C-alpha positions as CSV (number, residue, x, y, z in Angstrom):
1,X,123.1,37.5,162.6
2,X,127.0,38.4,162.5
3,X,127.9,39.8,159.6
4,X,129.4,36.9,158.3
5,X,126.1,35.0,158.9
6,X,124.5,37.4,156.8
7,X,127.3,37.4,153.3
8,X,126.6,33.5,153.6
9,X,123.4,34.0,153.5
10,X,124.0,36.4,150.6
11,X,126.4,34.0,149.0
12,X,123.6,30.8,149.6
13,X,121.0,33.4,147.7
14,X,123.6,34.2,144.8
15,X,123.8,30.7,143.5
16,X,120.1,29.6,143.9
17,X,119.9,32.7,141.4
18,X,122.5,31.3,139.5
19,X,121.0,28.1,139.3
20,X,117.2,29.2,137.9
21,X,119.2,31.2,135.7
22,X,120.9,29.1,134.2
23,X,117.8,26.9,134.0
24,X,115.9,29.0,132.0
25,X,119.0,29.6,129.6
26,X,117.7,30.9,126.6
27,X,120.0,33.1,123.8
28,X,121.3,31.4,120.2
29,X,122.6,28.0,121.9
30,X,119.5,27.0,123.5
31,X,117.5,27.7,120.0
32,X,119.8,25.6,117.7
33,X,119.9,22.6,120.6
34,X,116.1,22.9,120.6
35,X,116.2,23.0,116.7
36,X,118.3,18.9,116.9
37,X,121.9,20.8,115.9
38,X,124.4,18.7,118.8
39,X,127.8,18.8,119.1
40,X,128.7,16.5,116.1
41,X,127.5,18.5,114.2
42,X,129.3,21.4,114.8
43,X,132.3,19.7,115.7
44,X,132.3,17.6,111.9
45,X,131.9,21.3,110.7
46,X,134.7,22.6,112.4
47,X,136.7,19.4,110.6
48,X,135.3,19.7,107.4
49,X,136.2,23.5,107.6
50,X,139.8,22.7,108.3
51,X,139.5,21.2,105.2
52,X,138.0,23.5,102.9
53,X,140.5,25.8,103.4
54,X,143.1,23.9,101.9
55,X,141.0,22.6,98.9
56,X,140.0,26.1,98.8
57,X,144.3,27.2,98.7
58,X,145.6,24.7,96.4
59,X,142.3,24.9,94.1
60,X,142.4,29.0,93.7
61,X,146.2,28.7,93.7
62,X,146.3,26.5,90.5
63,X,144.1,28.8,88.9
64,X,146.0,30.7,85.7
65,X,145.7,35.0,86.6
66,X,145.3,34.7,90.6
67,X,148.3,35.8,93.0
68,X,149.0,34.1,95.4
69,X,147.9,36.2,98.0
70,X,144.3,35.9,97.0
71,X,144.9,31.9,97.2
72,X,146.0,33.3,100.7
73,X,142.8,35.3,101.5
74,X,140.5,32.3,100.7
75,X,141.9,29.2,102.9
76,X,142.8,32.2,105.3
77,X,139.3,33.0,105.4
78,X,137.5,30.0,105.5
79,X,139.8,29.0,107.7
80,X,138.5,31.5,110.3
81,X,135.7,29.3,110.5
82,X,136.9,25.9,112.0
83,X,137.6,27.9,115.9
84,X,133.7,29.8,115.5
85,X,132.4,25.9,114.9
86,X,134.9,24.3,117.9
87,X,133.5,27.1,120.5
88,X,129.5,26.3,118.8
89,X,130.6,22.5,120.1
90,X,131.0,22.9,123.4
91,X,128.2,25.8,124.0
92,X,126.0,22.6,122.7
93,X,128.3,20.1,124.4
94,X,127.0,21.7,128.1
95,X,123.3,22.6,126.8
96,X,123.5,18.6,126.4
97,X,124.7,18.1,129.6
98,X,122.2,20.6,131.4
99,X,119.3,18.9,129.9
């Protein structure tokens, strides 16, 4: 057996092992999927987070005694949730395709 044949055989074994490992998926995303949480819910939470970010900013700005910096912090804090929800939605979508 030549070196290239051994390398090709090893590559096939590695691909097979990776596929087997992917089928045995575990972790947070798999647990959420098994609980019935769908990717659409995560996408909706991301959009809601954007809306809540704007709302919290303007509500905080309207309160007397609060500074503009405090309003900015509230809006930014809640706005940081959106990318997490969208990333979770993508991960759940991939999990849904695998099952």
